[in-house]
All heavy atoms as TSV, in Angstrom:
chain	resi	resn	atom	element	x	y	z
A	1	MET	N	N	-0.771	-6.585	2.177
A	1	MET	CA	C	-0.811	-6.882	0.799
A	1	MET	C	C	-1.325	-8.290	0.634
A	1	MET	O	O	-1.963	-8.687	-0.343
A	1	MET	CB	C	0.575	-6.640	0.149
A	1	MET	CG	C	0.903	-5.174	0.104
A	1	MET	SD	S	-0.324	-4.118	-0.834
A	1	MET	CE	C	-0.177	-4.820	-2.458
A	2	ALA	N	N	-0.824	-9.176	1.516
A	2	ALA	CA	C	-1.184	-10.590	1.375
A	2	ALA	C	C	-2.665	-10.745	1.527
A	2	ALA	O	O	-3.315	-11.533	0.742
A	2	ALA	CB	C	-0.462	-11.430	2.463
A	3	GLU	N	N	-3.246	-10.113	2.467
A	3	GLU	CA	C	-4.684	-10.125	2.732
A	3	GLU	C	C	-5.508	-9.646	1.475
A	3	GLU	O	O	-6.418	-10.062	1.129
A	3	GLU	CB	C	-5.094	-9.354	3.994
A	3	GLU	CG	C	-6.474	-9.398	4.386
A	3	GLU	CD	C	-7.035	-10.876	4.698
A	3	GLU	OE1	O	-6.162	-11.666	5.134
A	3	GLU	OE2	O	-8.195	-11.051	4.672
A	4	ALA	N	N	-5.037	-8.471	0.912
A	4	ALA	CA	C	-5.538	-7.991	-0.259
A	4	ALA	C	C	-5.566	-8.853	-1.463
A	4	ALA	O	O	-6.471	-9.063	-2.244
A	4	ALA	CB	C	-4.958	-6.631	-0.701
A	5	GLY	N	N	-4.463	-9.648	-1.537
A	5	GLY	CA	C	-4.288	-10.657	-2.647
A	5	GLY	C	C	-5.303	-11.744	-2.331
A	5	GLY	O	O	-5.879	-12.226	-3.360
A	6	ARG	N	N	-5.510	-12.242	-1.097
A	6	ARG	CA	C	-6.426	-13.335	-0.799
A	6	ARG	C	C	-7.834	-12.828	-1.117
A	6	ARG	O	O	-8.668	-13.671	-1.550
A	6	ARG	CB	C	-6.251	-13.700	0.633
A	6	ARG	CG	C	-5.065	-14.616	0.872
A	6	ARG	CD	C	-5.167	-15.241	2.311
A	6	ARG	NE	N	-4.886	-14.308	3.341
A	6	ARG	CZ	C	-3.712	-13.912	3.743
A	6	ARG	NH1	N	-2.591	-14.407	3.213
A	6	ARG	NH2	N	-3.552	-13.155	4.671
A	7	LYS	N	N	-8.037	-11.629	-0.854
A	7	LYS	CA	C	-9.477	-11.046	-1.079
A	7	LYS	C	C	-9.767	-10.792	-2.586
A	7	LYS	O	O	-10.829	-10.461	-2.939
A	7	LYS	CB	C	-9.690	-9.768	-0.252
A	7	LYS	CG	C	-9.691	-9.987	1.263
A	7	LYS	CD	C	-9.963	-8.712	1.985
A	7	LYS	CE	C	-10.099	-9.011	3.406
A	7	LYS	NZ	N	-11.461	-8.656	3.963
A	8	GLY	N	N	-8.696	-10.855	-3.336
A	8	GLY	CA	C	-8.849	-10.610	-4.852
A	8	GLY	C	C	-8.912	-9.089	-5.108
A	8	GLY	O	O	-9.380	-8.719	-6.216
A	9	GLN	N	N	-8.534	-8.218	-4.192
A	9	GLN	CA	C	-8.635	-6.810	-4.256
A	9	GLN	C	C	-7.539	-6.245	-5.080
A	9	GLN	O	O	-7.640	-5.245	-5.772
A	9	GLN	CB	C	-8.752	-6.164	-3.012
A	9	GLN	CG	C	-10.056	-6.515	-2.223
A	9	GLN	CD	C	-11.355	-6.129	-2.912
A	9	GLN	OE1	O	-11.394	-5.026	-3.376
A	9	GLN	NE2	N	-12.301	-7.116	-2.802
A	10	VAL	N	N	-6.264	-6.870	-4.931
A	10	VAL	CA	C	-5.103	-6.317	-5.568
A	10	VAL	C	C	-4.352	-7.477	-6.141
A	10	VAL	O	O	-3.998	-8.441	-5.372
A	10	VAL	CB	C	-4.209	-5.563	-4.539
A	10	VAL	CG1	C	-3.003	-4.935	-5.256
A	10	VAL	CG2	C	-5.065	-4.358	-3.961
A	11	LYS	N	N	-4.084	-7.446	-7.381
A	11	LYS	CA	C	-3.261	-8.567	-8.023
A	11	LYS	C	C	-1.796	-8.350	-7.926
A	11	LYS	O	O	-1.311	-7.074	-8.254
A	11	LYS	CB	C	-3.557	-8.664	-9.542
A	11	LYS	CG	C	-4.956	-9.150	-9.803
A	11	LYS	CD	C	-5.107	-9.341	-11.291
A	11	LYS	CE	C	-6.496	-10.047	-11.629
A	11	LYS	NZ	N	-6.601	-10.270	-13.018
A	12	PRO	N	N	-1.039	-9.294	-7.480
A	12	PRO	CA	C	0.484	-9.102	-7.377
A	12	PRO	C	C	0.998	-8.697	-8.863
A	12	PRO	O	O	0.584	-9.228	-9.800
A	12	PRO	CB	C	0.996	-10.508	-7.054
A	12	PRO	CG	C	-0.237	-11.047	-6.300
A	12	PRO	CD	C	-1.432	-10.637	-6.972
A	13	GLY	N	N	1.898	-7.662	-8.791
A	13	GLY	CA	C	2.444	-7.219	-10.053
A	13	GLY	C	C	1.603	-6.162	-10.812
A	13	GLY	O	O	2.139	-5.639	-11.670
A	14	SER	N	N	0.492	-5.797	-10.211
A	14	SER	CA	C	-0.317	-4.706	-10.818
A	14	SER	C	C	0.313	-3.368	-10.491
A	14	SER	O	O	1.146	-3.291	-9.574
A	14	SER	CB	C	-1.796	-4.854	-10.327
A	14	SER	OG	O	-1.941	-4.560	-9.010
A	15	THR	N	N	-0.170	-2.408	-11.161
A	15	THR	CA	C	0.263	-1.014	-10.816
A	15	THR	C	C	0.051	-0.660	-9.397
A	15	THR	O	O	0.921	-0.159	-8.775
A	15	THR	CB	C	-0.383	-0.010	-11.769
A	15	THR	OG1	O	-0.213	-0.330	-13.148
A	15	THR	CG2	C	0.022	1.400	-11.523
A	16	ILE	N	N	-1.095	-0.928	-8.887
A	16	ILE	CA	C	-1.403	-0.506	-7.500
A	16	ILE	C	C	-0.576	-1.354	-6.514
A	16	ILE	O	O	-0.072	-0.769	-5.533
A	16	ILE	CB	C	-2.995	-0.713	-7.180
A	16	ILE	CG1	C	-3.292	-0.177	-5.732
A	16	ILE	CG2	C	-3.370	-2.091	-7.310
A	16	ILE	CD1	C	-3.105	1.327	-5.663
A	17	TRP	N	N	-0.310	-2.623	-6.876
A	17	TRP	CA	C	0.464	-3.464	-6.024
A	17	TRP	C	C	1.846	-2.784	-5.914
A	17	TRP	O	O	2.522	-2.680	-4.875
A	17	TRP	CB	C	0.613	-4.827	-6.684
A	17	TRP	CG	C	1.405	-5.855	-5.909
A	17	TRP	CD1	C	2.759	-5.982	-5.979
A	17	TRP	CD2	C	1.050	-6.769	-4.942
A	17	TRP	NE1	N	3.223	-6.944	-5.086
A	17	TRP	CE2	C	2.163	-7.496	-4.478
A	17	TRP	CE3	C	-0.170	-7.116	-4.427
A	17	TRP	CZ2	C	2.076	-8.473	-3.545
A	17	TRP	CZ3	C	-0.279	-8.179	-3.428
A	17	TRP	CH2	C	0.858	-8.864	-3.025
A	18	ASN	N	N	2.346	-2.374	-7.077
A	18	ASN	CA	C	3.791	-1.839	-7.091
A	18	ASN	C	C	3.808	-0.505	-6.348
A	18	ASN	O	O	4.832	-0.219	-5.619
A	18	ASN	CB	C	4.289	-1.706	-8.539
A	18	ASN	CG	C	4.527	-3.041	-9.243
A	18	ASN	OD1	O	4.905	-4.020	-8.589
A	18	ASN	ND2	N	4.304	-3.047	-10.494
A	19	LYS	N	N	2.802	0.367	-6.544
A	19	LYS	CA	C	2.709	1.606	-5.811
A	19	LYS	C	C	2.683	1.412	-4.273
A	19	LYS	O	O	3.354	2.084	-3.528
A	19	LYS	CB	C	1.552	2.432	-6.230
A	19	LYS	CG	C	1.694	3.032	-7.665
A	19	LYS	CD	C	0.495	3.906	-7.997
A	19	LYS	CE	C	0.687	4.414	-9.370
A	19	LYS	NZ	N	-0.410	5.336	-9.618
A	20	VAL	N	N	1.942	0.400	-3.909
A	20	VAL	CA	C	1.883	0.124	-2.364
A	20	VAL	C	C	3.153	-0.369	-1.899
A	20	VAL	O	O	3.541	-0.026	-0.795
A	20	VAL	CB	C	0.645	-0.763	-2.103
A	20	VAL	CG1	C	0.673	-1.228	-0.652
A	20	VAL	CG2	C	-0.657	-0.138	-2.430
A	21	GLN	N	N	3.774	-1.256	-2.659
A	21	GLN	CA	C	5.035	-1.733	-2.293
A	21	GLN	C	C	6.077	-0.567	-2.146
A	21	GLN	O	O	6.910	-0.573	-1.169
A	21	GLN	CB	C	5.673	-2.845	-3.286
A	21	GLN	CG	C	4.833	-4.074	-3.373
A	21	GLN	CD	C	4.971	-4.849	-2.110
A	21	GLN	OE1	O	5.855	-4.808	-1.357
A	21	GLN	NE2	N	3.866	-5.499	-1.657
A	22	ASP	N	N	6.045	0.339	-3.005
A	22	ASP	CA	C	6.901	1.468	-2.948
A	22	ASP	C	C	6.647	2.329	-1.691
A	22	ASP	O	O	7.544	2.702	-0.938
A	22	ASP	CB	C	6.762	2.465	-4.132
A	22	ASP	CG	C	7.324	1.831	-5.391
A	22	ASP	OD1	O	8.112	0.940	-5.382
A	22	ASP	OD2	O	6.943	2.452	-6.583
A	23	ALA	N	N	5.386	2.467	-1.328
A	23	ALA	CA	C	4.921	3.216	-0.162
A	23	ALA	C	C	5.487	2.458	1.072
A	23	ALA	O	O	5.977	3.093	2.079
A	23	ALA	CB	C	3.420	3.309	-0.108
A	24	ILE	N	N	5.378	1.129	1.097
A	24	ILE	CA	C	5.832	0.390	2.207
A	24	ILE	C	C	7.374	0.511	2.439
A	24	ILE	O	O	7.870	0.685	3.564
A	24	ILE	CB	C	5.535	-1.145	2.090
A	24	ILE	CG1	C	4.027	-1.351	2.208
A	24	ILE	CG2	C	6.288	-1.994	3.048
A	24	ILE	CD1	C	3.412	-2.711	1.764
A	25	LYS	N	N	8.104	0.523	1.291
A	25	LYS	CA	C	9.554	0.781	1.438
A	25	LYS	C	C	9.864	2.114	1.873
A	25	LYS	O	O	10.765	2.298	2.801
A	25	LYS	CB	C	10.272	0.652	-0.015
A	25	LYS	CG	C	10.269	-0.755	-0.561
A	25	LYS	CD	C	10.722	-0.794	-1.946
A	25	LYS	CE	C	10.430	-2.118	-2.628
A	25	LYS	NZ	N	10.770	-2.076	-4.105
A	26	LEU	N	N	9.021	3.126	1.543
A	26	LEU	CA	C	9.264	4.476	2.100
A	26	LEU	C	C	9.002	4.533	3.554
A	26	LEU	O	O	9.753	5.276	4.352
A	26	LEU	CB	C	8.397	5.509	1.275
A	26	LEU	CG	C	8.876	5.658	-0.212
A	26	LEU	CD1	C	7.713	6.412	-0.986
A	26	LEU	CD2	C	10.131	6.512	-0.228
A	27	LEU	N	N	7.998	3.933	3.942
A	27	LEU	CA	C	7.732	3.807	5.421
A	27	LEU	C	C	8.820	3.193	6.181
A	27	LEU	O	O	9.222	3.660	7.275
A	27	LEU	CB	C	6.433	3.021	5.746
A	27	LEU	CG	C	5.054	3.741	5.186
A	27	LEU	CD1	C	3.974	2.811	5.247
A	27	LEU	CD2	C	4.868	4.994	6.118
A	28	ARG	N	N	9.323	2.052	5.677
A	28	ARG	CA	C	10.478	1.472	6.377
A	28	ARG	C	C	11.766	2.341	6.364
A	28	ARG	O	O	12.642	2.142	7.268
A	28	ARG	CB	C	10.813	0.205	5.607
A	28	ARG	CG	C	9.731	-0.873	5.880
A	28	ARG	CD	C	9.964	-2.222	5.245
A	28	ARG	NE	N	8.967	-3.266	5.504
A	28	ARG	CZ	C	8.677	-4.219	4.874
A	28	ARG	NH1	N	9.335	-4.472	3.745
A	28	ARG	NH2	N	7.761	-5.013	5.218
A	29	ARG	N	N	11.867	3.298	5.426
A	29	ARG	CA	C	12.916	4.232	5.416
A	29	ARG	C	C	12.764	5.437	6.332
A	29	ARG	O	O	13.563	6.373	6.281
A	29	ARG	CB	C	13.261	4.660	3.999
A	29	ARG	CG	C	13.810	3.467	3.112
A	29	ARG	CD	C	14.064	3.946	1.816
A	29	ARG	NE	N	14.499	2.753	0.964
A	29	ARG	CZ	C	14.186	2.670	-0.354
A	29	ARG	NH1	N	13.738	3.766	-1.015
A	29	ARG	NH2	N	14.621	1.691	-1.085
A	30	GLY	N	N	11.598	5.447	6.978
A	30	GLY	CA	C	11.359	6.525	7.947
A	30	GLY	C	C	10.388	7.648	7.498
A	30	GLY	O	O	10.226	8.574	8.144
A	31	LYS	N	N	9.858	7.537	6.295
A	31	LYS	CA	C	8.890	8.567	5.821
A	31	LYS	C	C	7.539	8.412	6.665
A	31	LYS	O	O	7.278	7.294	7.030
A	31	LYS	CB	C	8.571	8.282	4.340
A	31	LYS	CG	C	9.835	8.519	3.457
A	31	LYS	CD	C	10.337	9.963	3.456
A	31	LYS	CE	C	11.469	10.122	2.508
A	31	LYS	NZ	N	12.058	11.451	2.650
A	32	THR	N	N	6.846	9.508	6.703
A	32	THR	CA	C	5.498	9.393	7.248
A	32	THR	C	C	4.536	8.739	6.356
A	32	THR	O	O	4.898	8.591	5.144
A	32	THR	CB	C	5.052	10.814	7.676
A	32	THR	OG1	O	4.782	11.558	6.452
A	32	THR	CG2	C	5.914	11.595	8.602
A	33	ARG	N	N	3.323	8.351	6.837
A	33	ARG	CA	C	2.327	7.835	5.913
A	33	ARG	C	C	2.041	8.770	4.804
A	33	ARG	O	O	1.920	8.276	3.681
A	33	ARG	CB	C	1.073	7.490	6.740
A	33	ARG	CG	C	1.258	6.139	7.538
A	33	ARG	CD	C	-0.093	5.871	8.132
A	33	ARG	NE	N	0.012	4.665	9.007
A	33	ARG	CZ	C	-0.911	4.142	9.687
A	33	ARG	NH1	N	-2.128	4.663	9.664
A	33	ARG	NH2	N	-0.680	3.021	10.421
A	34	ASP	N	N	1.820	10.016	5.215
A	34	ASP	CA	C	1.435	11.036	4.175
A	34	ASP	C	C	2.568	11.205	3.079
A	34	ASP	O	O	2.273	11.330	1.916
A	34	ASP	CB	C	1.153	12.332	4.730
A	34	ASP	CG	C	-0.284	12.339	5.463
A	34	ASP	OD1	O	-1.123	11.591	5.003
A	34	ASP	OD2	O	-0.426	13.128	6.436
A	35	GLU	N	N	3.810	11.244	3.578
A	35	GLU	CA	C	4.972	11.303	2.625
A	35	GLU	C	C	4.979	10.045	1.703
A	35	GLU	O	O	5.193	10.152	0.538
A	35	GLU	CB	C	6.285	11.469	3.405
A	35	GLU	CG	C	6.446	12.792	4.081
A	35	GLU	CD	C	7.635	12.801	4.953
A	35	GLU	OE1	O	7.952	11.721	5.629
A	35	GLU	OE2	O	8.344	13.862	5.014
A	36	ALA	N	N	4.775	8.929	2.249
A	36	ALA	CA	C	4.876	7.725	1.483
A	36	ALA	C	C	3.773	7.652	0.479
A	36	ALA	O	O	4.041	7.231	-0.668
A	36	ALA	CB	C	4.862	6.479	2.498
A	37	ILE	N	N	2.510	8.017	0.800
A	37	ILE	CA	C	1.414	8.042	-0.036
A	37	ILE	C	C	1.701	8.974	-1.226
A	37	ILE	O	O	1.530	8.709	-2.419
A	37	ILE	CB	C	0.202	8.431	0.644
A	37	ILE	CG1	C	-0.285	7.300	1.602
A	37	ILE	CG2	C	-0.927	8.820	-0.242
A	37	ILE	CD1	C	-1.355	7.610	2.563
A	38	THR	N	N	2.226	10.214	-0.851
A	38	THR	CA	C	2.457	11.160	-1.936
A	38	THR	C	C	3.587	10.811	-2.844
A	38	THR	O	O	3.489	10.812	-4.078
A	38	THR	CB	C	2.854	12.607	-1.201
A	38	THR	OG1	O	1.778	13.014	-0.482
A	38	THR	CG2	C	3.146	13.592	-2.320
A	39	LEU	N	N	4.682	10.287	-2.224
A	39	LEU	CA	C	5.799	9.969	-3.054
A	39	LEU	C	C	5.598	8.754	-3.999
A	39	LEU	O	O	6.145	8.596	-5.104
A	39	LEU	CB	C	7.102	9.722	-2.253
A	39	LEU	CG	C	7.647	11.006	-1.556
A	39	LEU	CD1	C	8.607	10.555	-0.507
A	39	LEU	CD2	C	8.259	11.875	-2.626
A	40	SER	N	N	4.751	7.717	-3.512
A	40	SER	CA	C	4.517	6.551	-4.232
A	40	SER	C	C	3.397	6.759	-5.159
A	40	SER	O	O	3.085	5.926	-6.087
A	40	SER	CB	C	4.133	5.376	-3.222
A	40	SER	OG	O	3.027	5.625	-2.684
A	41	GLN	N	N	2.655	7.825	-5.025
A	41	GLN	CA	C	1.461	8.126	-5.877
A	41	GLN	C	C	0.406	7.094	-5.746
A	41	GLN	O	O	-0.422	6.859	-6.623
A	41	GLN	CB	C	1.843	8.331	-7.324
A	41	GLN	CG	C	2.809	9.424	-7.471
A	41	GLN	CD	C	3.194	9.683	-8.884
A	41	GLN	OE1	O	3.142	8.833	-9.729
A	41	GLN	NE2	N	3.728	10.823	-9.215
A	42	VAL	N	N	0.159	6.354	-4.559
A	42	VAL	CA	C	-0.828	5.521	-4.331
A	42	VAL	C	C	-2.123	6.238	-3.878
A	42	VAL	O	O	-1.892	7.279	-3.216
A	42	VAL	CB	C	-0.394	4.402	-3.206
A	42	VAL	CG1	C	-0.218	5.004	-1.887
A	42	VAL	CG2	C	-1.331	3.282	-3.230
A	43	ASP	N	N	-3.226	5.838	-4.171
A	43	ASP	CA	C	-4.454	6.399	-3.724
A	43	ASP	C	C	-4.506	6.402	-2.242
A	43	ASP	O	O	-4.457	5.171	-1.700
A	43	ASP	CB	C	-5.641	5.639	-4.424
A	43	ASP	CG	C	-6.975	6.216	-3.924
A	43	ASP	OD1	O	-7.319	7.351	-4.348
A	43	ASP	OD2	O	-7.612	5.578	-3.156
A	44	LYS	N	N	-4.850	7.409	-1.575
A	44	LYS	CA	C	-4.834	7.434	-0.179
A	44	LYS	C	C	-5.957	6.514	0.492
A	44	LYS	O	O	-5.588	5.834	1.400
A	44	LYS	CB	C	-5.147	8.927	0.361
A	44	LYS	CG	C	-4.912	9.161	1.738
A	44	LYS	CD	C	-5.025	10.699	2.100
A	44	LYS	CE	C	-4.530	10.936	3.493
A	44	LYS	NZ	N	-4.455	12.350	3.775
A	45	THR	N	N	-7.106	6.496	-0.134
A	45	THR	CA	C	-8.197	5.646	0.338
A	45	THR	C	C	-7.798	4.139	0.233
A	45	THR	O	O	-7.916	3.392	1.129
A	45	THR	CB	C	-9.487	5.900	-0.442
A	45	THR	OG1	O	-9.837	7.299	-0.227
A	45	THR	CG2	C	-10.581	5.104	0.132
A	46	THR	N	N	-7.223	3.784	-0.874
A	46	THR	CA	C	-6.792	2.415	-1.088
A	46	THR	C	C	-5.701	2.009	-0.073
A	46	THR	O	O	-5.765	0.999	0.544
A	46	THR	CB	C	-6.246	2.236	-2.481
A	46	THR	OG1	O	-7.274	2.602	-3.384
A	46	THR	CG2	C	-5.736	0.815	-2.757
A	47	PHE	N	N	-4.746	2.908	0.132
A	47	PHE	CA	C	-3.688	2.675	1.034
A	47	PHE	C	C	-4.173	2.357	2.445
A	47	PHE	O	O	-3.893	1.478	3.199
A	47	PHE	CB	C	-2.716	3.858	1.070
A	47	PHE	CG	C	-1.451	3.558	1.795
A	47	PHE	CD1	C	-0.493	2.775	1.360
A	47	PHE	CD2	C	-1.307	4.134	2.984
A	47	PHE	CE1	C	0.667	2.445	2.073
A	47	PHE	CE2	C	-0.122	3.824	3.826
A	47	PHE	CZ	C	0.911	3.016	3.361
A	48	HIS	N	N	-5.160	3.218	2.931
A	48	HIS	CA	C	-5.700	3.155	4.278
A	48	HIS	C	C	-6.590	1.865	4.401
A	48	HIS	O	O	-6.455	1.219	5.429
A	48	HIS	CB	C	-6.495	4.323	4.640
A	48	HIS	CG	C	-5.606	5.554	4.962
A	48	HIS	ND1	N	-4.778	5.696	6.053
A	48	HIS	CD2	C	-5.369	6.663	4.340
A	48	HIS	CE1	C	-4.141	6.796	6.120
A	48	HIS	NE2	N	-4.437	7.461	4.939
A	49	GLN	N	N	-7.210	1.492	3.366
A	49	GLN	CA	C	-7.940	0.213	3.378
A	49	GLN	C	C	-6.968	-0.943	3.476
A	49	GLN	O	O	-7.209	-1.879	4.197
A	49	GLN	CB	C	-8.807	0.093	2.033
A	49	GLN	CG	C	-9.681	-1.183	2.018
A	49	GLN	CD	C	-10.698	-1.296	3.087
A	49	GLN	OE1	O	-11.584	-0.339	3.182
A	49	GLN	NE2	N	-10.575	-2.166	3.981
A	50	LEU	N	N	-5.982	-0.934	2.764
A	50	LEU	CA	C	-5.010	-1.953	2.935
A	50	LEU	C	C	-4.389	-2.056	4.271
A	50	LEU	O	O	-4.156	-3.196	4.831
A	50	LEU	CB	C	-3.849	-1.865	1.804
A	50	LEU	CG	C	-4.329	-2.016	0.386
A	50	LEU	CD1	C	-3.198	-1.579	-0.531
A	50	LEU	CD2	C	-4.787	-3.498	0.109
A	51	LEU	N	N	-4.194	-0.840	4.867
A	51	LEU	CA	C	-3.615	-0.913	6.191
A	51	LEU	C	C	-4.635	-1.532	7.278
A	51	LEU	O	O	-4.254	-2.349	8.116
A	51	LEU	CB	C	-3.365	0.521	6.696
A	51	LEU	CG	C	-2.081	1.162	6.148
A	51	LEU	CD1	C	-2.001	2.588	6.553
A	51	LEU	CD2	C	-0.743	0.479	6.479
A	52	GLU	N	N	-5.936	-1.222	7.050
A	52	GLU	CA	C	-6.996	-1.809	7.849
A	52	GLU	C	C	-6.904	-3.368	7.755
A	52	GLU	O	O	-7.019	-4.066	8.789
A	52	GLU	CB	C	-8.273	-1.295	7.554
A	52	GLU	CG	C	-8.520	0.100	8.112
A	52	GLU	CD	C	-9.961	0.550	7.771
A	52	GLU	OE1	O	-10.883	-0.304	7.785
A	52	GLU	OE2	O	-10.123	1.755	7.552
A	53	TRP	N	N	-6.926	-3.899	6.554
A	53	TRP	CA	C	-6.952	-5.279	6.346
A	53	TRP	C	C	-5.737	-5.898	6.940
A	53	TRP	O	O	-5.770	-7.055	7.428
A	53	TRP	CB	C	-6.968	-5.686	4.804
A	53	TRP	CG	C	-8.327	-5.361	4.283
A	53	TRP	CD1	C	-9.554	-5.190	4.853
A	53	TRP	CD2	C	-8.636	-5.165	2.815
A	53	TRP	NE1	N	-10.559	-4.936	3.924
A	53	TRP	CE2	C	-9.977	-4.897	2.640
A	53	TRP	CE3	C	-7.847	-5.225	1.634
A	53	TRP	CZ2	C	-10.603	-4.761	1.529
A	53	TRP	CZ3	C	-8.430	-4.968	0.491
A	53	TRP	CH2	C	-9.791	-4.703	0.289
A	54	GLY	N	N	-4.566	-5.269	6.865
A	54	GLY	CA	C	-3.380	-5.734	7.468
A	54	GLY	C	C	-3.409	-5.902	8.930
A	54	GLY	O	O	-2.589	-6.665	9.594
A	55	GLN	N	N	-4.330	-5.176	9.619
A	55	GLN	CA	C	-4.323	-5.201	11.135
A	55	GLN	C	C	-5.325	-6.111	11.602
A	55	GLN	O	O	-5.382	-6.428	12.761
A	55	GLN	CB	C	-4.691	-3.778	11.563
A	55	GLN	CG	C	-3.589	-2.773	11.199
A	55	GLN	CD	C	-4.021	-1.319	11.596
A	55	GLN	OE1	O	-5.011	-1.135	12.197
A	55	GLN	NE2	N	-3.122	-0.410	11.280
A	56	LEU	N	N	-5.995	-6.948	10.731
A	56	LEU	CA	C	-6.989	-7.857	11.168
A	56	LEU	C	C	-6.317	-9.071	11.679
A	56	LEU	O	O	-5.248	-9.501	11.271
A	56	LEU	CB	C	-7.949	-8.322	10.057
A	56	LEU	CG	C	-8.800	-7.081	9.516
A	56	LEU	CD1	C	-9.565	-7.548	8.301
A	56	LEU	CD2	C	-9.661	-6.556	10.493
């Protein structure tokens, strides 16, 4: 998320930011990526892009 913020792709406090934060919390609680995406209602493509940026 920090990288997305630096790139200006996601603004802190925005709807997408909050959805991704929810997905991250779900992952930390043991949910799979697909479960976290579904439950948080984050766009799958966006979520995977953020994961890629986080691995750089």
